[in-house]
Structures are given as C-alpha cells and as structure tokens.
C-alpha positions in Angstrom: 83.0 -54.6 -40.6 82.0 -58.2 -40.3 83.3 -58.3 -36.8 81.1 -55.3 -35.9 78.1 -57.0 -37.4 78.8 -60.1 -35.6 79.0 -58.3 -32.3 75.8 -56.5 -33.0 74.1 -59.7 -33.9 75.2 -61.4 -30.7 74.0 -58.4 -28.7 70.6 -58.5 -30.3 70.4 -62.2 -29.7 71.3 -61.7 -26.0 68.7 -58.9 -25.7 66.1 -61.1 -27.4 66.9 -63.9 -25.1 66.6 -61.6 -22.1 63.2 -60.4 -23.4 62.0 -63.9 -24.0 63.3 -65.0 -20.5 61.5 -62.0 -18.9 58.4 -62.8 -20.7 58.5 -66.4 -19.6 59.2 -65.3 -16.0 56.4 -62.7 -16.3 53.9 -65.2 -17.7 54.9 -67.8 -15.1 54.6 -65.3 -12.3 51.2 -64.2 -13.6 49.8 -67.8 -13.6 51.4 -68.8 -10.3 50.4 -65.7 -8.4 46.8 -65.9 -9.8 46.4 -69.6 -9.7 44.2 -69.7 -6.6 41.8 -67.0 -7.6 38.3 -68.2 -8.3 35.5 -66.6 -10.4 32.2 -66.5 -8.6 29.4 -65.8 -11.2 26.8 -65.3 -8.4 28.6 -62.1 -7.3 27.7 -60.6 -10.6 23.9 -60.9 -10.0 23.1 -57.4 -8.7 24.7 -55.0 -6.2 27.2 -57.2 -4.4 29.1 -54.2 -3.1 27.1 -51.7 -1.2 27.9 -48.4 0.6 26.3 -48.9 4.0 24.9 -45.7 5.6 23.6 -45.8 9.2 21.7 -43.2 11.2 22.4 -42.1 14.8 20.6 -45.1 16.3 22.7 -47.5 14.2 19.8 -48.3 11.8 20.8 -48.8 8.2 19.3 -46.4 5.7 18.0 -48.3 2.6 18.8 -46.2 -0.4 18.2 -48.4 -3.4 15.5 -50.6 -4.9 17.8 -53.5 -5.9 16.1 -53.7 -9.3 18.2 -55.8 -11.7 17.5 -54.7 -15.3 18.1 -57.1 -18.2 19.9 -55.6 -21.2 16.8 -55.9 -23.4 15.2 -53.3 -21.2 18.1 -50.8 -21.3 18.1 -48.1 -23.9 20.6 -48.6 -26.8 21.7 -45.0 -26.1 23.0 -46.1 -22.7 24.6 -49.3 -24.1 26.4 -47.7 -27.0 27.5 -44.6 -25.0 29.0 -46.6 -22.2 30.8 -48.9 -24.6 32.2 -46.0 -26.6 33.4 -44.1 -23.6 34.6 -46.9 -21.3 35.8 -49.6 -23.7 35.3 -49.0 -27.5 36.8 -52.3 -28.5 34.7 -54.2 -26.0 33.1 -56.5 -28.6 36.4 -57.4 -30.1 38.8 -58.2 -27.2 38.8 -61.3 -24.9 38.7 -59.5 -21.6 41.8 -57.2 -21.9 42.7 -54.6 -24.4 46.4 -55.1 -25.1 46.6 -52.0 -27.4 45.0 -49.8 -24.8 47.3 -51.3 -22.0 50.4 -50.5 -24.0 49.2 -47.0 -24.8 48.4 -46.4 -21.2 51.8 -47.7 -20.1 53.7 -45.4 -22.4 51.7 -42.4 -21.2 52.3 -43.3 -17.6 56.0 -43.6 -18.2 56.3 -40.3 -20.1 54.2 -38.4 -17.6 55.8 -40.1 -14.6 52.4 -40.9 -13.1 49.9 -43.7 -12.9 46.9 -41.6 -14.0 46.1 -43.4 -17.3 44.0 -46.5 -16.8 43.3 -49.3 -19.3 40.7 -51.4 -17.7 38.1 -52.9 -20.0 34.4 -53.1 -19.0 35.1 -56.8 -18.1 37.9 -55.8 -15.8 35.8 -53.0 -14.2 33.1 -55.5 -13.5 35.6 -57.9 -11.9 37.1 -55.2 -9.8 33.7 -53.9 -8.6 32.4 -57.4 -7.6 35.4 -59.6 -6.7 38.4 -57.4 -5.6 39.4 -54.5 -3.5 40.3 -51.1 -4.8 43.9 -51.4 -3.7 46.2 -50.0 -6.4 48.7 -52.8 -6.3 50.4 -54.9 -9.1 49.1 -58.1 -7.6 45.5 -56.9 -7.6 45.8 -55.9 -11.3 47.0 -59.3 -12.2 44.1 -60.9 -10.4 41.8 -58.6 -12.2 43.2 -59.6 -15.6 43.1 -63.4 -14.8 39.4 -63.2 -13.7 38.5 -61.0 -16.7 39.9 -63.7 -19.0 38.0 -66.4 -17.2 34.8 -64.3 -17.3 35.0 -63.8 -21.0 35.0 -67.6 -21.5 31.9 -68.2 -19.4 29.6 -65.3 -20.4 28.7 -63.6 -23.6 29.5 -60.0 -24.3 25.8 -58.9 -23.7 25.7 -60.8 -20.4 28.9 -59.1 -19.2 27.6 -55.7 -20.3 24.3 -56.3 -18.6 25.9 -57.2 -15.3 28.3 -54.3 -15.6 25.5 -51.8 -16.0 23.7 -53.3 -13.0 26.7 -53.0 -10.8 28.0 -49.5 -11.6 28.2 -47.0 -8.7 26.6 -43.6 -9.6 27.3 -41.7 -6.4 25.1 -40.7 -3.6 24.6 -44.3 -2.6 23.1 -45.2 -6.0 24.0 -48.5 -7.6 22.9 -49.9 -10.9 21.5 -48.4 -14.1 17.9 -48.8 -12.9 18.2 -46.7 -9.7 20.4 -44.2 -11.5 17.8 -43.5 -14.2 15.1 -43.2 -11.5 17.2 -41.0 -9.2 18.4 -38.6 -11.9 15.5 -38.5 -14.4 12.6 -40.5 -12.9 12.8 -42.7 -15.9 13.1 -46.4 -16.6 16.4 -47.4 -18.3 14.6 -48.1 -21.6 13.2 -44.5 -21.8 16.5 -42.6 -21.4 17.6 -40.4 -24.4 21.1 -39.7 -25.7 21.6 -36.5 -23.7 20.7 -38.3 -20.5 22.9 -41.3 -21.4 25.8 -38.9 -21.7 25.1 -37.6 -18.2 25.0 -41.2 -16.9 28.3 -42.2 -18.6 29.9 -39.0 -17.3 29.2 -39.8 -13.7 31.0 -43.2 -13.2 34.6 -41.9 -13.5 34.3 -39.6 -10.6 30.8 -39.6 -9.0 31.6 -36.9 -6.4 32.5 -34.4 -9.1 30.2 -35.5 -11.9 26.9 -36.5 -10.4 24.0 -34.2 -11.3 22.7 -34.7 -7.8 25.7 -33.1 -6.1 27.3 -31.0 -8.8 25.1 -30.2 -11.9 27.8 -27.9 -13.3 30.4 -30.7 -13.1 27.9 -33.1 -14.7 27.2 -30.7 -17.6 30.9 -30.2 -18.1 31.6 -33.9 -18.1 28.7 -34.4 -20.5 30.5 -32.2 -23.1 33.5 -34.4 -22.8 31.4 -37.5 -23.4 29.9 -35.9 -26.5 33.4 -35.2 -27.8 34.4 -38.9 -27.3 31.2 -40.0 -29.1 32.2 -37.7 -32.0 35.8 -39.0 -32.2 34.6 -42.6 -32.1 31.9 -41.9 -34.7 29.4 -43.7 -32.3 26.4 -41.7 -33.5 25.5 -39.5 -36.5 26.6 -35.8 -36.1 23.0 -34.6 -36.2 22.0 -36.9 -33.4 24.9 -35.7 -31.2 24.1 -32.0 -32.0 20.5 -32.5 -31.1 21.5 -34.2 -27.8 23.8 -31.3 -27.0 20.8 -28.9 -27.2 18.5 -31.2 -25.2 17.6 -29.8 -21.8 18.3 -32.1 -18.9 15.4 -32.2 -16.4 16.4 -33.7 -13.1 13.6 -35.5 -11.3 14.1 -37.9 -8.4 11.9 -41.0 -8.6 13.3 -43.0 -5.6 11.3 -42.2 -2.5 14.1 -43.1 -0.1 16.6 -41.1 -2.0 14.1 -38.2 -1.9 14.0 -38.2 1.9 17.7 -38.9 2.6 19.4 -37.7 -0.6 20.7 -34.4 0.7 21.9 -35.8 4.0 23.6 -38.8 2.4 25.3 -36.6 -0.2 26.9 -34.5 2.5 27.9 -37.6 4.6 29.6 -39.3 1.6 31.3 -36.1 0.6 32.6 -35.6 4.1 33.8 -39.2 4.1 35.9 -38.6 1.0 37.7 -35.8 2.8 38.2 -37.8 6.0 39.6 -40.9 4.2 41.2 -39.0 1.4 39.5 -41.4 -1.0 37.4 -41.0 -4.1 33.7 -41.6 -3.5 33.7 -44.5 -6.0 36.5 -46.2 -4.1 34.7 -45.8 -0.8 31.5 -47.1 -2.2 33.1 -50.2 -3.8 35.2 -51.0 -0.7 32.3 -52.0 1.6 32.7 -49.2 4.1 30.1 -48.6 6.8 29.4 -44.9 7.5 27.7 -44.1 10.8 26.1 -40.7 10.9 24.3 -38.5 13.5 21.1 -38.7 11.5 17.8 -38.6 13.3 15.7 -40.5 10.8 12.4 -39.5 12.4 13.2 -35.8 12.3 14.5 -36.2 8.7 11.2 -37.7 7.6 9.3 -35.0 9.4 11.4 -32.4 7.8 10.8 -34.0 4.4 7.1 -34.0 5.0 7.1 -30.3 5.9 9.2 -29.1 3.1 7.5 -31.4 0.5 4.3 -29.4 1.1 6.2 -26.1 0.8 4.3 -23.8 -1.5 7.1 -21.3 -2.2 9.0 -21.5 -5.5 12.5 -21.0 -4.1 15.6 -22.9 -3.1 15.8 -24.0 0.5 17.9 -25.7 3.2 16.5 -27.1 6.4 18.8 -28.6 9.0 19.3 -29.4 12.7 22.4 -29.9 14.9 22.8 -31.7 18.2 24.6 -29.1 20.3 26.3 -31.6 22.5 27.9 -33.7 19.8 27.9 -31.0 17.1 26.5 -33.7 14.8 24.1 -32.8 12.0 20.9 -34.7 12.8 18.8 -33.7 9.7 19.5 -32.0 6.5 17.4 -31.4 3.4 17.7 -29.1 0.3 16.5 -28.9 -3.3 19.9 -27.7 -4.4 22.3 -30.1 -6.2 25.1 -29.1 -3.9 26.7 -30.2 -0.7 26.4 -27.6 2.1 29.9 -26.3 1.9 29.3 -25.3 -1.7 26.2 -23.3 -0.8 27.3 -19.7 -0.3 24.6 -17.1 0.4 24.4 -13.6 2.0 23.6 -14.0 5.6 21.9 -10.7 6.1 21.1 -9.8 9.7 21.9 -13.4 10.8 25.6 -12.3 10.9 25.0 -9.3 13.2 25.7 -11.1 16.6 29.1 -12.1 15.3 30.1 -9.1 13.2 28.8 -6.4 15.5 27.3 -7.1 18.9 29.6 -9.6 20.5 32.7 -7.6 19.4 31.2 -4.6 21.1 30.3 -6.5 24.2 33.8 -7.9 24.3 35.4 -4.4 24.0 33.1 -3.0 26.8 31.4 -0.6 24.5 27.8 -1.5 25.2 25.3 -2.9 27.7 22.1 -4.6 26.7 20.3 -1.4 27.9 22.6 1.0 26.1 20.7 3.6 24.0 21.6 4.1 20.4 20.0 6.7 18.1 18.3 5.0 15.2 18.3 7.6 12.5 19.1 8.1 8.8 22.8 8.3 8.4 25.4 8.9 5.7 29.0 7.7 6.4 31.3 8.7 3.6 28.6 8.0 1.0 27.3 4.8 2.7 23.7 5.2 3.7 22.2 2.0 5.2 18.4 1.8 5.6 16.1 0.0 8.0 13.3 -2.2 6.8 10.7 0.0 5.1 12.9 3.0 5.7 11.5 3.4 9.2 13.6 4.8 12.1 12.9 4.6 15.8 14.9 7.3 17.7 16.8 6.1 20.8 16.5 2.3 21.2 18.3 -0.2 23.4 20.9 -2.6 22.1 18.5 -5.4 23.1 15.7 -3.9 21.0 18.1 -3.3 18.1 18.9 -7.1 18.1 15.3 -8.1 18.7 13.9 -6.0 15.8 17.0 -6.3 13.6 17.5 -2.5 13.1 20.3 -1.8 10.6 21.5 1.7 11.3 22.4 1.0 15.0 24.4 -2.1 13.9 26.4 0.0 11.3 27.0 2.7 13.9 28.4 0.1 16.4 30.6 -1.5 13.8 32.1 1.9 13.0 32.6 2.5 16.7 34.4 -0.8 17.5 36.3 -0.9 14.2 36.2 -3.1 11.2 39.5 -4.8 11.9 38.3 -6.0 15.4 35.1 -7.4 13.8 37.1 -9.2 11.1 39.3 -10.7 13.7 36.3 -11.8 15.8 34.7 -13.4 12.8 37.9 -15.4 12.1 37.4 -17.2 15.3 34.3 -18.7 13.8 36.1 -19.8 10.6 35.0 -16.7 8.6 37.6 -15.6 6.0 36.3 -12.1 5.1 37.4 -11.0 1.6 38.9 -7.6 1.2 35.8 -6.3 -0.8 33.6 -6.9 2.3 35.9 -5.3 4.9 33.8 -2.2 5.2 30.7 -1.1 7.1 28.4 -3.4 5.0 29.9 -6.2 7.0 27.4 -5.3 9.7 24.5 -6.2 7.5 25.8 -9.6 6.2 27.3 -8.6 2.9 29.7 -11.6 3.1 28.4 -15.1 2.2 28.1 -18.2 4.3 26.8 -21.7 4.1 23.7 -22.7 6.2 25.6 -25.2 8.4 28.5 -22.8 9.0 26.2 -20.1 10.4 24.2 -22.7 12.3 27.4 -23.9 14.0 28.1 -20.3 15.0 24.8 -20.2 16.8 25.4 -23.6 18.3 28.5 -22.1 19.9 26.2 -19.5 21.7 24.1 -22.4 23.1 27.4 -24.1 24.1 28.7 -21.2 26.2 31.1 -19.8 23.6 32.7 -23.0 22.4 32.8 -23.3 18.6 33.2 -26.3 16.4 32.0 -27.0 12.9 29.1 -29.4 12.6 29.7 -32.8 11.0 27.6 -35.5 9.4 29.9 -38.5 10.1 30.3 -40.1 13.5 32.3 -43.2 12.6 33.6 -45.1 9.5 34.2 -48.9 9.6 35.9 -50.9 6.9 34.6 -54.3 5.6 36.8 -56.1 8.1 35.0 -54.4 11.0 38.0 -52.1 11.8 37.2 -48.5 12.8 39.1 -46.3 10.4 37.6 -43.0 11.7 36.0 -42.1 15.0 34.8 -38.5 15.5 36.2 -36.7 18.5 34.9 -33.3 19.5 37.4 -30.4 19.4 35.4 -27.4 20.4 37.5 -24.2 21.1 36.4 -21.4 23.4 36.2 -18.4 21.1 34.5 -15.9 23.4 34.2 -15.5 27.2 31.1 -16.9 28.8 29.9 -13.5 30.0 30.0 -11.9 26.5 28.4 -15.1 25.1 25.5 -15.0 27.6 24.8 -11.3 27.0 24.3 -12.1 23.3 22.2 -15.1 24.3 20.0 -12.8 26.4 19.5 -10.5 23.3 18.5 -13.5 21.2 16.0 -14.7 23.7 14.4 -11.3 23.4 14.2 -11.8 19.6 11.8 -14.7 20.3 9.8 -12.9 23.0 9.1 -9.6 21.3 11.1 -9.3 18.1 11.3 -10.8 14.6 11.2 -14.3 15.9 8.0 -13.9 18.0 6.3 -16.7 16.1 8.2 -18.9 18.4 7.2 -17.2 21.6 4.3 -19.7 22.3 6.8 -22.6 22.7 6.8 -23.6 26.4 10.6 -23.5 26.9 13.5 -21.2 26.3 14.4 -20.9 22.6 16.6 -18.1 21.3 16.7 -17.1 17.6 17.8 -14.6 15.0 16.2 -13.9 11.7 17.7 -12.3 8.6 16.6 -11.1 5.2 19.0 -10.1 2.4 18.0 -8.0 -0.5 19.4 -7.0 -3.9 20.2 -3.5 -5.2 16.6 -3.0 -6.1 15.4 -3.9 -2.6 14.0 -7.3 -3.6 14.3 -10.1 -1.1 16.9 -12.7 -2.2 17.5 -14.7 1.0 15.4 -15.4 4.1 16.9 -17.0 7.3 15.9 -18.2 10.7 18.3 -19.8 13.1 17.1 -20.9 16.6 18.8 -22.5 19.5 17.8 -24.4 22.6 20.1 -26.0 25.1 19.9 -29.2 23.1 19.6 -28.3 19.4 20.2 -25.7 16.7 17.7 -25.4 13.9 18.4 -23.5 10.6 16.0 -22.6 7.8 17.1 -20.8 4.7 15.1 -19.8 1.6 16.8 -18.3 -1.4 15.6 -16.9 -4.7 16.3 -18.9 -7.8 18.5 -17.5 -10.5 17.3 -14.3 -12.0 14.4 -14.1 -9.6 13.6 -12.9 -6.1 11.4 -13.8 -3.2 8.0 -12.4 -2.5 8.1 -9.1 -0.6 6.5 -10.9 2.4 8.9 -13.7 2.2 11.5 -12.7 4.9 13.3 -14.5 7.7 10.5 -13.9 10.2 7.9 -15.6 8.0 8.3 -19.0 6.4 11.7 -20.0 7.7 10.6 -19.2 11.3 7.5 -21.3 10.8 9.6 -24.2 9.6 11.8 -23.9 12.7 8.7 -24.0 14.9 7.5 -27.1 13.2 10.8 -28.9 13.8 11.0 -27.8 17.4 7.5 -29.0 18.1 8.4 -32.4 16.6 11.7 -32.7 18.5 10.3 -31.6 21.9 6.9 -33.3 21.6 7.6 -35.3 24.8 10.7 -34.0 26.6 11.3 -30.3 26.8 14.8 -28.9 26.8 16.3 -27.3 29.9 16.7 -23.6 30.3 20.0 -21.9 29.6 22.4 -21.6 32.6 23.6 -18.1 33.5 27.3 -18.0 34.3 28.6 -16.5 37.6 30.1 -13.6 35.7 26.6 -12.3 34.9 24.8 -10.2 37.5 21.4 -8.5 37.6 21.2 -4.8 38.5 18.6 -2.0 38.8 18.9 0.9 36.4 17.6 4.4 36.7 14.8 4.6 34.2 14.5 8.4 34.0 18.2 8.8 33.4 18.2 6.1 30.8 15.3 7.4 28.8 16.0 11.2 29.2 19.8 11.3 29.2 20.4 7.9 27.4 22.9 6.9 30.1 22.9 3.6 31.9 23.1 4.4 35.6 22.4 1.8 38.4 20.2 2.4 41.4 20.8 1.1 44.9 17.4 -0.7 45.1 14.2 -1.5 43.3 11.7 1.3 42.9 9.1 2.8 40.6 12.0 4.5 38.8 14.0 1.3 38.3 14.2 -1.3 35.5 16.3 -4.4 35.7 19.1 -5.5 33.3 21.9 -8.0 33.2 25.6 -7.1 33.1 29.0 -8.6 33.1 31.0 -8.2 36.2 33.8 -7.3 33.9 31.9 -4.3 32.5 29.6 -2.6 35.1 27.8 0.7 34.5 29.2 3.9 35.9 27.3 5.5 38.8 27.8 8.1 41.5 30.1 6.6 44.2 27.6 7.4 47.0 23.9 8.0 47.3 21.6 8.8 50.2 19.1 6.0 50.9 15.6 6.4 52.3 14.9 4.3 55.4 12.3 3.8 58.2 13.3 4.4 61.8 11.7 2.7 64.8 12.6 4.2 68.2 12.6 2.0 71.2 13.8 2.6 74.7 17.1 0.7 74.4 17.5 0.4 70.6 16.8 2.0 67.3 15.8 -0.1 64.3 16.6 1.0 60.8 15.1 -0.7 57.8 15.3 0.0 54.0 15.2 -1.7 50.6 18.6 -2.8 49.6 20.4 -4.3 46.6 21.9 -7.7 47.1 25.7 -7.6 47.3 25.9 -3.8 47.8 27.4 -2.0 50.8 25.5 0.5 53.0 27.1 2.8 55.5 25.0 4.0 58.5 25.9 7.3 60.2 24.7 9.5 62.9 25.3 13.2 63.4 27.2 14.3 66.6 27.9 18.0 66.9 27.7 18.5 63.1 30.1 15.5 62.6 29.1 12.3 60.8 30.0 9.3 62.8 30.1 5.9 61.0 28.2 3.4 63.2 28.1 0.4 60.9 28.9 -0.7 57.4 27.0 -3.7 56.0 26.6 -5.6 52.8 23.0 -6.4 51.8 22.1 -10.0 51.7 18.6 -10.1 50.2 16.1 -7.4 49.4 15.6 -5.8 52.9 18.3 -4.5 55.2 17.4 -4.4 58.9 19.9 -3.0 61.4 19.3 -2.9 65.2 21.4 -0.2 66.9 21.9 -0.4 70.7 21.7 3.1 72.4 24.6 4.2 74.4 22.4 6.8 76.0 18.7 6.0 76.3 18.0 9.7 76.9 19.7 10.9 73.8 18.0 11.4 70.4 20.1 10.2 67.4 19.9 11.6 63.8 20.7 8.9 61.3 21.3 8.7 57.6 22.2 5.8 55.3 24.6 6.0 52.4 24.8 3.6 49.4 28.3 2.7 48.4 29.0 1.1 45.0 30.7 -2.3 45.2 32.3 -4.1 42.3 30.3 -7.3 42.5 26.7 -6.3 43.3 24.2 -9.0 42.6 20.4 -9.1 43.1 
C-alpha cells in the first residue's frame, strides 16, 4: 500500500513538474515571440482600417464622415449593451479574460472546432487597429501582449471610447457615429435601448445582421441580444420588455451612403463570396475593391429616384453590355439584389415563349395567332382589360404584350422545352410553376438576373450574369481577384436577332413607345404582374442598346398594391428614358448589327391577312409587305410562279425587264411549237432584272414567259 502511494506521489510530482516546465516554456515563448511588438496609440484615434471602394474610373468613393465621438456623447444604452454582450467582465479584467478563455478552450475541444472566441473588448480593439485577421496562434499571442500593454496605458473608458469609434458595422460604415446616422439618422447620444440592441447585434457578422442589408437577420439577432441582456441582468426587465416592443425606424442620415449604399452593399456582398471571407474580415484587412460603378450615372439615378412620388419599393440599375459590369444600382429595399425575388410578368415572355418557338421553327415574326378568350383544362388567361384582338402577328403580340397568344405558343412548343431554354439563362423553375402560367411570368426573378438575360440579346445570344466587382487588391498591393468575362452562347444569333427585332417594335409602337423619341436604336420590354384580385403588384421595364442595359422595377409594399395606372409602360419606362438620356447625352450608341443568317423577304399581304399564312412573293408590289426571316427557317411558298415583265422588240435583240427579288432565280422561256424552251436562268442581283436576248432569226416572233423559282438563300 505504501509502495503504491509512493509511486502515485512520484507520478504526480512528475506530472506537476511537466506542467510547470510547459508553463515556463509557454510563458517564455509568449514573451520571446511577442518581444518586438509595439503598441501605437495613434492607431486608435479613429478609423485606421478602412474598406476602400473604387468606381469604374478608379476614383475612391467616400462613404464615411470620420467623426470621432467621445464617450461622454455616447448613449449609456450603447455602452452598457456592448459591454454586456461583448465583454461582461470588461471593467474587472486587465485586458484578457482568463475565465472566458478557459471556457472557450473547453468548448472548442469538446466540439472539435474553433468557433468559440474569447476576445475581450481590448483585444478586439487591438486586432482591428494593429493586426491582421489571420487566424494563427502567433497573431493571437501578439493580440494578448498588446492588449495587456494597452490596459496599462489607457483607462477603461478610454479603451471603450476608441473601441466604439473603430467598430465595423457593415456596408462600409465604421464607428458608432456613422452607424447611428446610417441606421437611424440619430446622434449616438440619442439612441434608445432597442436601437442599441440592433447596433450590438451587427458587429459579430455585419453581412447577416446589418439592418441595411438584412432587416430580418438584424431583428433576429436583436432578440438574441435581449436574451443576453436578461441573462446578465444588465437592465430592468420592464426596460427590456419595453425595448422589445419598440418599433425600429430605419432612416439614413449619411448623404454619401444614401447615394452609394445599395451599390456598395452588393459589391461587398459579392466580395465575400469571391474571397470566401466574412465582410468584417474583408473590411478590417485593408482590401481595395474596384467596381464598375459609373458615379455620375449613380448620382443621376439617385436624383431621379429621390424625387419619386410613388409609395412603393423599387430597383433601378444599369449594365455595361461589353463588360457585363453593373454600372449603377439603387433600391430602397434592405436587401442585396440576389435576395430580391419578384414575379417578372411579361418581362419573361421572350425567354419562356418566343425564343423557344423561334428556335423550334414554329413561328415567324409575321405569323398570325388568334387572340381570343381560351380555356385550357380550366386555365383561362386574360389580356389586359380583358380585350382581345383577333388574328395578330407574333411581332404585335410581343409589342403589345398580349397574354393569350403567349400561352397558346407555350402550349404548342411544350413546357419542357421552355423550362430547358430558361435553364440556359440560370433559371431554376420550381415544379409548381412548370405549367402554362410560366408564359406570363409566374416564376420569380431578381432585377439584375432578368437584366442580364436582356443584355444577352444585345450581345448576340451570349449570356453571363452581371457583376459589381472588377478587381480586389489586398493591403500589400497584390491582386487577389481579377474579373474575367465568361459569357456562353445560349442561343443562335438568328433566333436572338429575331427576338431583338420584336423588342425594337415594342419601342416603336408597343408598350415601350415612351422611348420612341430617342434618336437611336433602343429595344425594350415592359411587364406588369398582378395578384389574384387583378391588382398590380410589380411593374417592370428593361431596355437595351448596343452599349447598355437599363432595368427599372417597382413593387408593391407588403399587404398593398400599386395604383391601377402604375404598370411597366408608365413610371419604370420613364425612369429608363431618363437614364438613357443622361448616358447618351453626347455620344449615341451604334445600331444593332444584323447577322448574315437573317434575310429580308416580301410576303403576300392578302394571303397573310385573309388566310393567315406567311407566303413569300417574288418581288415588291402593292400586295407585298416586308419581313425578316432566318435562313434556317424560311416560309413555304409555291415552287414556281409566273412573273410579269416588259418586252422591248428590236431588230436583232429582244429586251426583257422585270422587278426581281435579290438572290432569287428566274427562268426565261419561249414557246416553240407548243414546247417551252429554256433560254436562260439568272439570279437577281438587285431590284431590276434586265435580260438582252439575241435573235437567232430576225424575221421570227418569239413568245416569252418568265418563271420565278424559289431559292434557299433569297435576300433583298
């Protein structure tokens, strides 16, 4: 027994010696590895770290006022809430909280992760002003050493003051002063407990908890903060309960943030995805984010929308078609664009109906469709105001956004083909929308997603999602991200151009005719979505030139609807016109180029309007109208047709002249003993065909006739 106790005692002594030795080694390593680190108090005076955002011309966008607020001018609610949530023993420790560190270490070991942190307010201040965000053991030791030094030089109130002036609140907002202005349009001294809980909830994860970008996340995090305040007995229960029932009113008081807020929020969010980093880490690491922003257009857009008289939600944006970079973006929603999901209405028709039909050779632009009341297995779509128009061309159906013809065409081409076609444009159609209502935009989409689809039409059928960020550079000047364009051809150029031609007609005579006074080619599509009661809920206009795409969306606020006159062809179209006028004030965009696969042809007007069949004619005449067609899908016609001509008889030659169709073949015959003899076969090169026939016998009279023969590639 004594021997066993002796062995146990020796073992314990050895273990104790090992622990003491390890502690000595650890302390020695701590002091040696952190010996050279220096505390720079000047780095604490304001926003040393700054998220740098640049526009497309490499000009920095100033987002903050740089107002340093002394602790005496900060609400006690803010001070007490932050201390309770971030470091409840702040006024008792010397820079590090050993109890909290041991507790976090145990939790990390048991959970086999490093999720639990134990940084005090002092440590957070040191990390945000002196160190990188690298998650290394060496960086943590430096943080602890500097925190201990800082506690010896500054009082607790001084540390807390500098901490609150250096916190990153998301969306390019640093410091308590700018956060209070940006969120509530209040000075820090005027903030109440409910607002303080919102502020304290942001700092852990600004991208998820900021009321600017995610009000639902901010409210959810606020509840967690209230729970912490209860557990820590920071405030009286009645005070917390009253704060929980206090309505938060968001109001931006920073003019620069008002103008650039929406764009910057999207650019920062995109950067978190590109770098796989939290927004807070990006902001505190000195990154330079270069965007495609056109600051002049953004300011013009802000001025236009700031005078908007409609009580609704909205998005206004533009895209550079060449780079597929977002050049302006503004919204009054506290969401990034990818989280805005609204019914597209008729804006989706080119992609859900018309291009799939063109691609499957089911229609021409002049094809006639009967616009009439229909009922397909209980589904009865209606036109605007329940008005129907009889036989109308595909081009007119697009121009005036008729619903019934679109549904008929979707039924004809098949839902599955349309779903497949939409998938090329990154649409993932849910099962509940895989029906005929897909023709009318029952599925939802974000503004920039649908705008990128229209950009692809301007780009000849090449699709790529639009992006905010061009380049990201770290604090050492190294480029860590450089955008490269990866557009994919999703539809052939002929199908794409046929759709473009329809959209140009929308501007000329259709729902987008408010744009038809612009002195350059601009194609557009409007859309209006309604609820089950027929009330307008969404109004859209998307327009394209060879250079830019403009998108304007208005949406009804919760439990409300838009005015009955508030449709896509009204306010959104006027907004687009304003932006286009600004962008092309000096230099006008070029016209769209027609691909070689598109040809012009004459069509028999009588047959078209009376028999509703597209039949080509051999030449221009009073009975002809002109249309464009793909050489891969030409109209049917009689293989041969007799052509009228004039004949001039001379002594040695006869001259035959007639109007011809460029690229078409004509056969010239004469009759000899009731037999037709082919004299010549020519292809028209222009508008007039002139043939000189030498007479074999000057004393003989020849009876001629001319025959039109259909050719595959007939071009005017």
